[in-house]
C-alpha positions as CSV (number, residue, x, y, z in Angstrom):
1,X,88.1,114.0,92.8
2,X,90.8,111.3,93.2
3,X,90.4,107.7,92.4
4,X,90.9,105.2,95.1
5,X,94.0,103.0,94.9
6,X,93.5,100.0,92.7
7,X,96.1,97.8,94.3
8,X,95.0,96.4,97.7
9,X,98.7,96.5,98.9
10,X,99.3,100.1,98.1
11,X,99.9,101.2,101.7
12,X,102.8,98.7,102.0
13,X,104.2,99.7,98.7
14,X,104.0,103.4,99.6
15,X,105.5,102.7,103.1
16,X,108.5,100.9,101.5
17,X,108.9,103.7,99.0
18,X,108.9,106.3,101.8
19,X,111.4,104.3,103.8
20,X,113.7,104.1,100.7
21,X,113.4,107.8,100.1
22,X,114.4,108.5,103.7
23,X,117.3,106.1,103.3
24,X,118.6,107.6,100.1
25,X,117.8,111.3,100.6
26,X,117.7,111.6,104.5
27,X,117.5,113.5,106.6
28,X,114.3,114.5,104.7
29,X,111.1,116.3,105.9
30,X,107.5,115.9,105.3
31,X,107.2,118.8,102.8
32,X,110.0,117.4,100.6
33,X,108.2,114.0,100.6
34,X,104.9,115.7,99.7
35,X,106.6,117.4,96.8
36,X,108.1,114.1,95.7
37,X,104.8,112.3,95.7
38,X,102.8,115.2,94.2
39,X,101.7,115.6,90.6
40,X,99.9,117.9,88.3
41,X,96.5,119.5,88.9
42,X,94.3,119.6,85.9
43,X,92.7,123.1,85.8
44,X,90.4,122.4,82.9
45,X,91.0,124.9,80.1
46,X,93.8,126.6,82.1
47,X,97.3,125.4,82.3
48,X,98.2,122.6,84.7
49,X,100.3,123.4,87.8
50,X,102.4,121.3,90.1
51,X,100.7,120.4,93.4
52,X,102.0,118.6,96.5
53,X,100.6,115.3,97.6
54,X,98.4,115.2,100.8
55,X,100.5,115.1,103.9
56,X,98.2,112.9,106.1
57,X,99.2,109.5,104.6
58,X,102.9,110.3,104.4
59,X,102.8,111.6,108.0
60,X,101.1,108.4,109.2
61,X,103.6,106.2,107.4
62,X,106.5,108.1,108.9
63,X,104.9,107.7,112.4
64,X,104.5,104.0,111.8
65,X,108.1,103.7,110.7
66,X,109.2,105.6,113.8
67,X,107.1,103.2,116.0
68,X,108.8,100.3,114.3
69,X,112.2,101.7,115.0
70,X,113.2,102.1,111.4
71,X,113.2,105.9,111.2
72,X,114.1,108.6,113.8
73,X,113.4,112.3,113.9
74,X,116.4,114.7,113.8
75,X,115.3,118.2,114.5
76,X,115.2,120.6,112.6
77,X,116.4,118.6,109.6
78,X,113.7,115.9,109.3
79,X,113.8,112.1,109.5
80,X,116.6,109.7,108.9
81,X,117.0,105.9,108.9
82,X,118.1,104.2,112.1
83,X,120.8,101.4,112.1
84,X,117.9,98.9,112.4
85,X,116.2,100.3,109.3
86,X,119.5,100.4,107.4
87,X,120.1,96.7,108.3
88,X,116.6,95.8,107.1
89,X,117.1,97.6,103.8
90,X,120.5,96.1,103.1
91,X,119.2,92.5,103.9
92,X,116.2,93.0,101.5
93,X,118.5,94.4,98.8
94,X,120.8,91.4,99.2
95,X,117.9,89.0,98.9
96,X,116.6,90.7,95.8
97,X,120.1,90.7,94.3
98,X,120.5,86.9,94.9
99,X,117.1,86.3,93.2
100,X,118.1,88.5,90.2
101,X,121.5,86.7,89.8
102,X,119.6,83.4,89.4
103,X,117.8,84.7,86.3
104,X,120.5,87.1,85.1
105,X,124.0,85.8,86.0
106,X,125.8,88.8,84.5
107,X,124.5,90.8,87.5
108,X,126.9,88.9,89.8
109,X,129.6,91.5,89.3
110,X,127.5,94.0,91.2
111,X,127.7,92.0,94.5
112,X,129.9,94.4,96.4
113,X,127.8,97.5,95.7
């Protein structure tokens, strides 16, 4: 039995994580994402084994990202980020970088990356 998520914003956090994974590793399919978000199954006294995460939540997140126009399907390879999604991610990364430079000025040298 799994515990329910403790963070009320977990869906948004997981959605952002899936979008980033598609951006970094895309084109990527559902099975690869299930493997990435999987973990270990505790078999009691037997040895633990790797298991994939459930596909329903990841599939729904991908469908929502497609509806928002941030991800598109490329058959048969999987999903990849659209130019609109790439722009959003780069803007967010730029904003986060600006905030970090305020507290850690030595990070300014990484502006162009």
